[in-house]
C-alpha positions in Angstrom: -13.4 -13.4 -1.1 -13.4 -17.2 0.0 -10.0 -16.9 1.7 -11.6 -14.8 4.4 -13.0 -18.1 5.9 -9.8 -19.9 6.4 -8.3 -16.5 7.9 -11.0 -16.2 10.4 -10.6 -20.0 11.4 -7.1 -19.7 11.9 -7.4 -16.5 14.0 -10.4 -17.8 16.0 -8.3 -21.2 16.5 -5.3 -18.9 18.0 -8.0 -16.8 20.2 -9.6 -20.2 21.4 -6.4 -21.6 22.4 -5.4 -18.2 24.1 -8.5 -17.8 25.8 -7.8 -20.1 29.1 -4.6 -18.6 29.3 -5.7 -15.5 29.5 -8.4 -16.5 31.9 -5.5 -17.7 33.9 -3.5 -14.7 34.0 -6.4 -11.9 34.1 -8.7 -12.4 37.2 -9.2 -8.8 37.5 -10.9 -8.6 34.5 -14.3 -9.0 34.4 -13.9 -10.2 31.1 -10.7 -12.5 31.6 -9.0 -11.0 28.6 -11.5 -12.7 26.4 -11.3 -9.6 24.3 -7.7 -9.7 24.0 -7.3 -13.2 23.3 -6.8 -13.1 19.9 -3.4 -10.8 20.1 -2.1 -12.8 22.9 -2.8 -15.6 20.8 -0.6 -14.8 18.0 2.0 -13.4 19.8 2.7 -16.5 22.1 2.7 -18.5 19.1 4.6 -15.9 16.9 7.4 -15.8 19.8 7.5 -19.4 20.0 8.1 -19.8 16.0 10.6 -17.2 16.1 12.8 -18.1 19.4 13.2 -21.6 18.4 13.9 -20.4 14.4 16.3 -17.5 15.3 17.8 -20.1 17.8 18.4 -22.6 14.8 16.4 -25.5 17.0 13.2 -25.7 14.6 12.5 -24.3 11.4 9.3 -22.1 11.1 7.3 -24.0 9.0 3.4 -24.5 8.9 3.8 -27.6 10.6 5.5 -25.8 13.0 3.2 -23.1 13.8 0.5 -26.3 13.8 2.4 -28.0 16.6 3.0 -24.5 18.5 -0.8 -24.4 18.4 -1.6 -27.4 19.4 0.4 -27.2 22.4 -1.0 -24.3 23.5 -4.3 -25.9 22.8 -3.3 -28.4 25.0 -2.1 -25.9 28.0 -5.6 -24.0 27.7 -7.1 -27.7 27.7 -5.5 -28.8 30.8 -6.6 -25.0 32.6 -9.9 -25.8 31.6 -10.1 -29.3 32.8 -9.0 -27.7 36.3 -11.7 -25.1 36.0 -14.0 -26.2 33.8 -16.8 -25.3 36.5 -15.8 -22.0 37.0 -15.4 -21.1 33.0 -18.4 -22.3 32.6 -20.6 -20.2 35.2 -18.3 -17.4 33.9 -19.4 -17.8 30.4 -22.8 -18.1 31.3 -22.7 -14.6 33.4 -21.0 -12.5 31.0 -22.3 -14.4 27.9 -23.8 -11.3 26.4 -20.9 -8.9 26.8 -18.3 -12.1 25.0 -21.2 -12.1 22.4 -20.8 -8.5 21.8 -17.3 -8.3 21.7 -17.4 -10.6 18.8 -20.1 -8.5 17.1 -17.6 -5.7 17.6 -14.9 -7.8 16.0 -16.9 -9.3 13.0 -18.1 -6.0 12.4 -15.1 -3.7 12.1 -13.6 -6.6 10.5 -16.6 -6.4 7.6 -16.2 -2.7 7.1 -12.4 -3.1 6.5 -12.0 -5.9 4.7 -14.8 -4.8 2.2 -12.7 -1.6 1.9 -9.4 -3.8 0.5 -11.9 -5.8 -1.4 -12.3 -2.3 -3.5 -8.9 -1.3 -3.0 -6.7 -3.9 -3.1 -3.3 -3.1 -4.7 -0.1 -3.1 -3.4 1.4 -0.1 -5.1 2.2 3.0 -3.8 4.0 4.7 -0.9 5.9 1.8 1.2 3.7 -0.8 1.0 6.2 -2.8 -1.7 8.7 -2.3 1.7 6.1 -3.8 4.0 5.4 -6.5 1.3 8.9 -7.3 1.1 8.9 -7.7 5.1 6.1 -9.7 5.1 7.2 -12.0 2.3 11.0 -11.9 4.1 9.4 -13.4 7.3 7.0 -16.0 5.5 9.9 -17.2 3.7 12.2 -17.5 6.8 12.8 -20.7 8.0 16.1 -20.6 9.9 17.8 -17.8 11.6 17.3 -14.0 11.3 14.9 -13.4 8.3 17.4 -12.3 5.5 16.4 -9.2 4.2 14.9 -9.8 0.3 16.2 -6.2 -0.3 19.7 -6.8 0.7 20.9 -10.3 -0.5 23.2 -11.9 2.6 21.9 -9.7 5.4 19.2 -9.8 7.8 16.3 -7.6 8.4 17.4 -4.8 10.4 14.3 -3.4 11.1 11.7 -4.4 13.6 9.8 -7.1 11.7 7.8 -8.8 14.8 4.9 -7.7 13.5 5.4 -8.7 10.1 6.9 -12.3 11.6 3.5 -12.7 12.9 1.1 -12.3 10.0 3.3 -14.2 8.4 2.4 -16.9 10.6 -1.1 -16.7 10.2 0.1 -16.8 6.3 2.2 -20.1 6.8 -0.9 -21.1 9.2 -3.7 -20.9 6.1 -1.5 -21.1 3.1 -3.2 -18.4 1.6 -0.6 -16.9 -0.6 0.8 -13.1 0.6 -0.5 -11.1 -1.7 -4.2 -11.6 -0.2 -2.9 -11.8 3.6 -1.3 -8.9 3.3 -4.6 -7.3 2.7 -6.2 -9.7 5.3 -4.0 -8.8 7.6 -5.0 -4.9 6.8 -8.6 -5.9 8.2 -7.3 -8.0 11.2 -5.7 -5.3 13.0 -8.3 -2.6 13.4 -10.7 -5.6 14.1 -8.6 -6.6 16.9 -7.8 -3.4 18.1 -11.7 -2.6 18.3 -12.5 -5.2 20.2 -9.6 -4.9 22.9 -10.4 -1.5 22.9 -14.1 -2.6 24.0 -12.9 -4.5 26.3 -10.7 -2.4 28.1 -13.5 0.4 28.3 -16.1 -1.6 29.6 -13.7 -3.1 32.1 -12.9 0.0 33.5 -16.1 0.9 33.4 -18.1 -1.7 35.1 -15.0 -1.6 37.6 -16.7 2.1 38.6 -20.1 -0.4 39.1 -21.9 0.6 36.2 -24.9 -1.4 34.7 -23.5 -3.3 31.7 -24.9 -1.8 29.7 -23.2 1.7 29.8 -20.6 -0.1 29.8 -20.7 -2.2 26.8 -22.1 1.3 24.8 -19.1 2.9 26.0 -16.9 0.2 25.1 -18.4 -0.1 21.6 -18.4 3.9 21.7 -13.9 3.8 22.6 -13.9 0.9 19.8 -15.5 3.3 17.1 -13.1 6.5 18.3 -10.3 4.4 17.9 -10.6 2.7 14.5 -12.6 5.0 12.6 -12.2 8.7 14.2 -10.5 11.4 12.3 -9.2 14.8 12.8 -10.9 18.1 11.9 -9.5 18.5 8.5 -12.1 16.3 6.6 -14.4 19.0 7.6 -12.2 21.6 6.1 -11.6 19.3 3.1 -15.7 19.1 2.6 -16.0 23.2 3.2 -13.4 23.5 0.6 -14.6 20.9 -2.2 -18.1 22.8 -2.1 -17.1 26.2 -2.2 -17.1 27.5 1.4 -14.4 29.8 2.3 -12.8 32.7 1.2 -9.2 33.3 0.5 -8.4 34.7 3.7 -9.8 32.2 5.3 -8.1 29.5 3.8 -4.7 31.4 4.2 -5.6 31.9 7.7 -6.0 27.8 8.4 -2.5 27.6 6.9 -2.4 24.0 5.7 -0.6 23.0 2.6 -2.9 22.1 0.0 -5.7 24.0 1.3 -4.5 27.3 1.3 -7.3 28.3 -1.6 -10.4 27.7 -2.3 -11.3 24.6 -4.8 -10.9 25.1 -8.5 -13.5 22.9 -9.2 -16.6 22.0 -6.9 -17.7 18.4 -6.1 -20.8 16.5 -7.1 -20.6 13.9 -4.9 -20.8 13.6 -0.9 -17.1 13.6 -0.7 -14.4 15.7 -2.0 -13.1 14.0 -5.2 -9.6 15.9 -5.6 -7.0 13.1 -6.1 -5.6 11.9 -2.8 -7.6 15.1 -0.4 -7.3 12.6 2.3 -3.7 12.6 2.4 -3.6 16.2 3.7 -5.2 15.2 7.1 -1.7 13.9 8.5 -0.1 16.8 7.2 -2.0 19.7 9.2 0.8 21.0 11.7 3.5 22.8 9.4 4.9 26.1 9.3 6.1 28.3 6.9 8.7 31.4 6.5 8.8 33.3 3.5 7.5 30.6 1.2 10.2 28.0 2.9 9.0 25.2 5.1 10.2 25.5 8.6 8.3 22.8 10.2 7.3 19.5 8.8 5.3 16.7 10.6 3.8 13.3 9.7 0.8 12.9 12.2 -0.8 9.6 11.0 -4.3 8.2 13.0 -5.2 4.8 12.7 -8.2 5.3 10.1 -6.0 7.2 7.9 -3.3 4.6 7.9 -6.3 1.6 7.2 -7.6 3.8 4.0 -3.7 4.0 3.3 -3.3 0.3 3.3 0.4 0.6 4.6 1.2 -2.4 7.0 3.7 -0.6 9.0 4.8 -1.3 12.5 2.7 1.4 14.4 -0.1 0.4 12.6 0.8 -3.7 13.6 1.3 -2.8 17.2 -2.1 -1.1 17.8 -4.0 -4.1 18.8 -0.9 -5.3 20.9 -0.7 -1.8 22.6 -4.4 -2.3 23.8 -4.0 -5.9 24.6 -0.6 -4.7 27.2 -3.0 -2.2 28.4 -5.6 -4.5 29.4 -2.6 -6.5 31.4 -1.8 -3.1 33.2 -5.4 -2.7 34.4 -5.1 -6.0 35.9 -1.8 -5.5 37.0 -3.2 -2.1 38.8 -5.9 -4.0 40.7 -3.8 -6.6 41.9 -3.6 -6.3 45.9 0.1 -5.6 46.3 2.7 -4.3 43.9 5.4 -7.0 44.5 5.4 -10.3 46.9 8.6 -12.0 47.1 7.1 -15.3 48.3 3.9 -15.2 46.0 4.6 -16.8 42.6 1.9 -15.2 40.8 3.8 -11.6 41.7 7.1 -13.4 38.9 4.6 -14.5 36.9 2.5 -11.2 36.4 5.5 -9.1 35.8 7.3 -11.7 33.4 4.7 -11.6 30.8 4.2 -7.7 30.9 7.8 -8.4 30.5 7.0 -10.6 27.2 4.4 -8.1 25.9 6.1 -5.0 26.7 9.4 -6.8 24.7 7.4 -8.0 22.3 6.0 -4.0 21.5 9.6 -2.8 21.3 10.0 -5.8 18.5 7.0 -4.7 16.7 7.2 -1.0 17.0 10.6 -0.1 18.7 9.0 3.1 19.2 6.7 1.2 21.9 9.1 0.0 23.8 10.5 3.6 25.9 6.9 4.9 26.3 5.1 2.0 27.0 7.6 1.0 29.6 7.2 4.8 30.6 3.6 3.6 31.1 4.1 0.8 33.1 6.9 2.7 35.2 3.6 5.2 35.8 1.3 2.7 37.0 3.8 0.8 39.3 4.4 4.1 40.7 1.1 4.4 41.6 0.7 1.4 42.9 3.5 2.0 45.4 1.9 5.5 45.9 -1.3 3.8 47.0 0.3 1.6 49.3 0.9 4.7 51.4 4.1 4.9 50.8 4.1 8.6 49.2 7.9 9.8 49.5 10.1 10.0 46.7 12.6 8.1 47.9 9.8 5.1 48.6 8.8 5.5 45.7 12.1 4.9 43.6 13.4 2.2 45.7 9.5 0.2 45.5 9.1 0.9 41.7 13.0 0.8 40.5 13.7 -2.7 41.2 10.3 -3.8 39.2 11.1 -1.8 36.2 15.0 -3.1 36.2 13.2 -7.0 36.6 10.7 -5.9 33.5 13.6 -4.3 31.3 16.2 -7.5 31.9 13.3 -10.2 30.9 12.1 -8.9 28.2 15.8 -8.0 26.8 16.7 -11.3 27.4 13.8 -13.0 25.8 14.4 -10.9 22.5 18.0 -10.2 22.9 18.4 -12.2 19.3 17.3 -9.3 18.1 18.0 -6.6 20.3 21.8 -7.7 20.1 21.7 -7.1 16.1 19.2 -4.3 15.9 20.6 -0.9 14.6 19.3 2.2 15.5 20.0 6.1 13.8 18.7 7.3 16.9 21.8 10.0 18.0 20.0 11.3 21.6 17.3 13.9 22.1 17.1 17.1 20.9 16.1 20.2 22.1 12.9 22.0 19.6 14.2 25.4 18.7 12.6 25.9 15.5 8.4 26.6 15.4 6.5 24.4 17.3 2.3 23.7 16.4 0.1 26.5 16.0 -2.2 26.3 18.4 -5.0 26.4 15.5 -3.3 23.0 14.4 -3.4 21.4 17.2 -7.2 21.7 18.0 -7.4 20.7 14.4 -6.1 17.5 14.9 -6.8 16.9 18.3 -10.6 18.3 18.9 -12.4 15.1 19.9 -10.0 14.3 22.4 -9.3 18.0 23.9 -13.1 18.6 24.2 -13.0 15.4 26.1 -10.3 15.3 27.8 -10.5 19.0 28.9 -13.5 19.6 30.8 -12.7 16.2 32.5 -9.7 16.8 33.4 -10.8 20.3 35.0 -14.4 18.6 36.8 -12.0 15.9 38.5 -9.8 18.9 39.7 -12.3 21.0 40.8 -13.8 18.4 43.1 -10.4 17.7 45.1 -10.1 19.0 48.6 -7.0 20.4 50.5 -5.1 17.2 52.2 -2.3 17.2 54.4 -0.3 15.6 51.8 -1.0 18.4 49.4 2.5 19.8 49.1 3.8 16.6 48.1 1.0 16.2 45.4 0.9 19.3 44.2 5.3 18.7 43.5 4.5 15.7 41.8 2.1 17.2 39.6 3.9 20.3 38.9 6.9 17.9 37.9 4.7 15.8 35.6 3.7 18.8 33.7 6.3 21.3 34.2 9.7 18.9 34.4 9.8 18.4 30.5 10.3 22.1 30.0 12.9 22.3 32.9 14.6 19.7 30.9 14.3 21.6 27.4 16.2 24.5 28.9 19.7 23.7 29.0 19.4 21.6 26.1 18.0 24.8 24.2 21.1 26.6 25.4 23.5 24.4 24.9 22.1 24.0 21.3 22.8 27.6 21.0 19.1 29.0 21.4 18.4 32.5 21.9 17.3 33.1 25.8 14.4 35.3 24.2 12.8 32.2 22.9 12.5 30.5 26.4 9.5 32.5 27.3 7.7 32.2 23.9 8.4 28.3 24.4 6.9 28.5 27.8 4.1 30.3 26.5 2.8 27.8 23.7 3.3 25.0 25.9 2.0 26.4 28.9 -1.9 24.9 28.6 -0.8 21.6 27.9 1.5 21.6 31.3 -1.2 22.8 32.5 -3.7 20.1 32.0 -1.1 17.6 32.5 -0.6 19.1 36.1 -3.7 19.5 36.5 -4.4 15.6 35.7 -1.7 14.3 37.7 -3.1 16.0 40.5 -6.3 14.5 40.0 -4.7 11.2 40.2 -2.7 11.5 43.1 -5.7 12.9 44.9 -8.0 10.7 44.0 -5.7 7.6 44.9 -5.1 9.7 48.3 -9.0 9.9 48.9 -9.8 6.3 48.8 -12.9 6.6 47.7 -12.7 6.5 43.9 -12.6 3.6 41.8 -9.9 2.1 40.2 -11.0 2.5 36.8 -11.7 6.3 37.5 -7.9 6.4 39.0 -6.4 4.3 35.6 -8.6 6.6 33.3 -7.1 9.7 34.6 -3.5 8.0 34.5 -3.8 7.6 31.1 -5.5 11.2 30.2 -2.1 12.3 31.8 0.0 10.3 29.9 -1.5 11.1 26.6 -1.8 14.8 27.1 2.2 14.7 28.2 3.0 13.1 25.0 0.9 16.0 22.7 3.5 18.2 24.6 6.7 16.4 24.6 6.7 16.9 20.5 6.7 20.9 21.4 9.7 20.7 23.3 12.0 17.6 22.7 12.5 15.2 19.8 14.5 12.0 18.9 17.5 13.4 17.2 18.1 10.7 14.1 18.2 10.6 10.6 16.3 13.5 9.7 16.8 17.1 10.4 16.4 20.4 9.2 12.3 21.1 8.9 12.2 17.6 9.4 13.9 17.3 12.9 10.9 16.1 14.9 9.0 14.9 12.2 9.0 11.2 13.6 8.7 12.2 17.0 5.5 13.7 16.5 4.3 10.7 14.2 5.0 8.5 16.5 4.4 10.3 19.6 0.8 11.1 17.9 -0.1 7.8 17.0 0.4 6.2 20.9 -1.5 9.0 22.2 -4.2 8.7 19.7 -4.5 4.7 21.4 -4.1 5.8 24.9 -6.6 9.3 24.7 -9.2 6.7 23.0 -9.6 4.7 26.2 -9.3 7.3 28.4 -12.0 9.0 26.6 -14.6 5.9 26.5 -14.2 6.5 29.8 -14.5 10.1 30.2 -18.3 9.0 28.0 -19.3 7.3 30.9 -18.4 9.6 33.4 -20.3 12.2 31.7 -23.4 10.2 31.6 -23.1 9.5 35.3 -22.8 13.3 36.2 -25.5 13.8 34.6 -27.8 11.8 36.1 -26.4 12.6 39.2 -26.6 16.4 38.8 -29.8 18.5 39.3 -28.9 21.9 39.7 -27.3 24.8 37.2 -24.4 22.9 36.7 -26.3 20.2 34.4 -26.6 22.9 32.0 -23.0 23.0 31.6 -22.5 19.4 31.4 -25.1 19.3 28.7 -23.1 21.9 26.6 -20.0 19.7 27.2 -21.8 16.8 25.9 -23.4 18.7 22.9 -19.8 20.1 21.7 -18.3 16.6 21.8 -21.0 14.9 19.7 -20.7 17.8 17.2 -17.1 17.5 17.3 -17.3 13.9 17.0 -19.3 13.9 13.8 -17.6 16.1 12.1 -14.5 14.2 12.8 -16.2 11.1 12.0 -17.0 12.4 8.5 -13.5 11.9 6.8 -13.3 8.2 6.9 -16.1 7.0 5.0 -15.5 10.1 2.4 -12.0 9.0 2.5 -12.9 5.5 1.5 -15.1 6.3 -0.8 -13.1 8.4 -2.9 -9.7 5.9 -2.3 -12.0 2.9 -3.5 -13.6 5.0 -6.3 -9.7 4.9 -7.9 -10.2 1.2 -7.9 -13.5 0.7 -8.7 -12.7 -2.1 -11.3 -10.9 -4.7 -9.0 -12.8 -7.3 -6.9 -10.3 -9.2 -5.7 -8.0 -9.6 -2.2 -4.8 -9.9 -4.4 -2.9 -7.1 -3.7 -1.0 -8.2 -7.2 -3.9 -8.2 -9.1 -2.9 -4.4 -11.0 0.2 -6.3 -11.8 -1.5 -9.2 -13.4 -4.2 -6.5 -15.3 -1.3 -4.0 -16.5 1.9 -6.4 -16.9 0.8 -10.0 -17.4 4.2 -11.6 -18.2 5.3 -10.3 -14.7 2.7 -11.4 -12.5 3.1 -14.7 -14.0 7.1 -14.5 -13.6 6.3 -13.9 -9.9 3.9 -16.6 -9.2 6.6 -18.9 -11.2 9.1 -18.1 -8.6 7.1 -18.1 -5.9 6.2 -22.0 -6.6 9.6 -22.9 -8.0 12.8 -21.4 -6.8 14.0 -22.7 -3.4 14.4 -21.3 -0.1 18.4 -21.3 -0.7 18.0 -18.8 -3.9 18.7 -15.3 -4.6 17.4 -13.6 -7.8 18.9 -10.2 -9.4 16.5 -7.7 -10.9 16.9 -3.7 -11.0 18.2 -1.5 -8.6 15.7 1.3 -8.0 14.9 4.1 -6.1 12.5 4.0 -2.6 8.7 4.6 -3.6 8.8 2.8 -7.2 8.0 -0.5 -8.6 11.7 -1.3 -8.4 12.2 -4.2 -6.2 8.7 -6.3 -6.9 10.1 -8.8 -7.6 12.1 -9.9 -4.8 9.2 -7.8 -2.8 6.6 -9.9 -3.9 8.1 -13.1 -3.4 11.0 -13.1 -0.5 13.2 -14.3 -2.6 16.6 -12.1 -2.0 18.0 -9.8 -4.5 21.2 -8.0 -4.6 19.9 -4.5 -3.0 17.0 -2.3 -3.7 15.6 0.9 -2.2 19.0 1.9 -1.5 17.7 5.3 0.4 15.5 2.9 2.9 18.4 0.6 3.3 20.7 3.3 4.5 17.8 4.5 6.6 17.3 1.1 8.4 21.5 0.4 8.8 22.9 3.9 9.5 25.0 4.5 6.7 25.4 2.6 3.3 28.4 1.0 4.2 27.0 -2.7 4.5 26.0 -2.4 0.5 28.7 -0.4 -0.8 29.7 -1.1 -4.5 26.3 -3.4 -5.0 24.3 -1.2 -7.3 27.3 -0.6 -9.4 28.2 -4.5 -10.0 24.1 -5.3 -10.4 24.6 -2.6 -12.9 27.8 -4.7 -14.6 26.2 -7.9 -14.3 23.6 -6.7 -16.8 25.9 -4.7 -18.7 29.3 -6.5 -19.2 29.8 -8.9 -22.3 32.5 -10.5 -20.2 30.6 -14.1 -19.1 33.5 -14.6 -16.4 33.0 -11.1 -14.8 29.4 -11.6 -15.0 29.8 -15.3 -13.4 32.3 -14.0 -10.6 30.0 -11.3 -9.4 26.9 -13.6 -9.2 29.1 -16.0 -7.4 30.3 -12.8 -5.4 26.6 -12.6 -3.9 25.3 -16.2 -4.1 22.7 -15.0 -6.9 21.5 -18.2 -9.3 18.7 -16.5 -11.0 18.5 -13.7 -12.9 15.4 -11.9 -14.0 15.2 -9.3 -17.2 11.9 -7.6 -17.7 10.9 -3.8 -19.0 12.5 -2.5 -15.8 15.9 -3.7 -16.4 15.6 -3.4 -20.4 15.2 -0.1 -19.7 17.8 0.8 -17.1 20.7 -1.4 -18.5 19.7 -1.6 -21.8 19.4 -4.9 -24.2 23.5 -4.6 -25.0 24.6 -7.3 -22.5 21.2 -9.4 -21.7 22.1 -12.1 -24.5 25.1 -13.4 -22.7 22.8 -15.0 -20.1 21.1 -17.4 -22.2 25.0 -18.9 -22.8 25.4 -20.0 -19.2 21.9 -19.8 -18.1 18.8 -21.8 -18.6 15.8 -19.7 -19.1 13.5 -21.4 -16.9 10.5 -19.0 -17.7 9.8 -16.4 -20.8 6.9 -14.7 -21.7 7.0 -11.5 -24.0 9.8 -9.2 -22.8 10.2 -11.3 -19.5 12.3 -14.1 -18.7 14.1 -15.4 -16.0 17.5 -17.7 -16.0 19.0 -20.0 -13.7 22.3 -21.9 -13.2 
């Protein structure tokens, strides 16, 4: 646990060095970017170290990172000296809200780091893959980081998140098997702090009291990183013997189709990995065959699971991006050719948007669309409401931001290989209404009344026809696009009506939300926070509707065709709607105080319903933590490889040897195995590349098996051949200078060919059945 101290010192050093920059760049935020200074510092230093490394200007080392931090700190010091009186007055005026932001950060960090202390092992699902990318980027000095599971090839994946947390690994000097878990605690802490700042800024723009703004900001932070869906309530019911066979059959969640075989004796379900089902609620079966399989993770599940995936790491940076868009929205004009601040604002937005795409490629189109929406609304607010004016004013900004983002990250974008084959029209079953409610109940209960209430307060104005046209387009254009795609794909015309009925509730909500947004702008009396929150609501609801019509055509087909689309869009919607919900809570408080007639009873019913659903949805996370941590109750460490030391000590010490003694230009041979297994552990745990591992994943990342064709056979030959010259030739082919022999190698390839290594290589590590040879 002592590693927590230098980790937090490094994170705070980046935040403090970045805050004066945020203060300067974000004049329209009440907290001047203090709540997002940490992710801004990380992405700024991370980008600088990456671009210098990938262009082979300066190697990415601990010294380089420290120097870049000093440079950023020097620039910030210069900014402080120029504005020290103003900054001092700001700190004196806002110290309470700033301090409470750090309470949020340290509180959330403490919860998740304590959990990781009880459940540290990097040993399941795709954790080894994440660990491999973290070590590959941490080990990288110059050029594109080498894929540790594909010797000689660069990483073909969005790896900027790994690079940024590897930066903290280098800065602190802590071993990566510990920083993996430290990262899993830092991510939700930064995300929660950013959400606290974003929502409190939105609320304060409505001239609310600071106490109310702080309260709603804290609740929004809680929602983002601890809230789950209602599947946890079903698990509680089932584990305690509630519900008949008919009830569970009607629920229709895979794994929850019948009462539990045995009841729990704890306050949480005790069935192995019961909490996994919360992300597999949405699905359909026909005659026992699955016709629709989806994944719909949410942040709290991700933190419990412990996969350090791109979509997980991106959340604090997404919240930061929303903060910068909020500042952009509050700016005086859309664009001024003569004002350098306009260029700087769009440059920073492009820098952050490109970073989002590099961290998680799915974020690039979605949050590019968010920027486009906010820019269009700014144009609309300026009085240019005709479609032609909106396009002419917004398109250049979008083009400029897109081009700058591409140029800044071009070394990555020019080499990235995508499996996306286009956009497909969903022809299979969509989401059952019951399942949609189970997954999104907290947000539906918050958003639907909010949209209806605000819409009900709109009035007819002269421009109502244009406003209505735009709103209807927002709600129903996805369906209109879906129809020809569906028909061109051989769809049954009878299915059009059924699909229309299915998406109608969400389409209507999006339409009403879009209309309310435009009306609020045209009215000119609504607060900027209200408009921004309603715009986020519109987009969040649209993201829920999208996968019911369209999907990104990737390597998955059949029942899995929309799996990734649901997965990624739902995750983004969770963050967006968490921000909107924070403002909705404030709006409910405001309405309740202002309303004196009978409608106050309806407001109280709305509030009670939301609290009830919120409490139910908050049960899942502590129950999942208690359940999963119990499985590894003997561990009290942050070292994700301690399970290896406990069960296969020689392998653990071999990994330690490789970390400390094998150079950056070296490579090591180990047995090839499939995904979700212990194979590839040596390369994954050290970043020292091997010839090939997890070939199924490599094919997903690269789009085909061509880049590694024949490698698995070559590895087998090296281990099994008795011909030394043949083994040497193949080792030379892949520039491998170390060979690992352990239990997996002996099991897969046998012992017959292993004796030859001692004849032309030097054993540099040997313990029990583990030997490392070097040549």
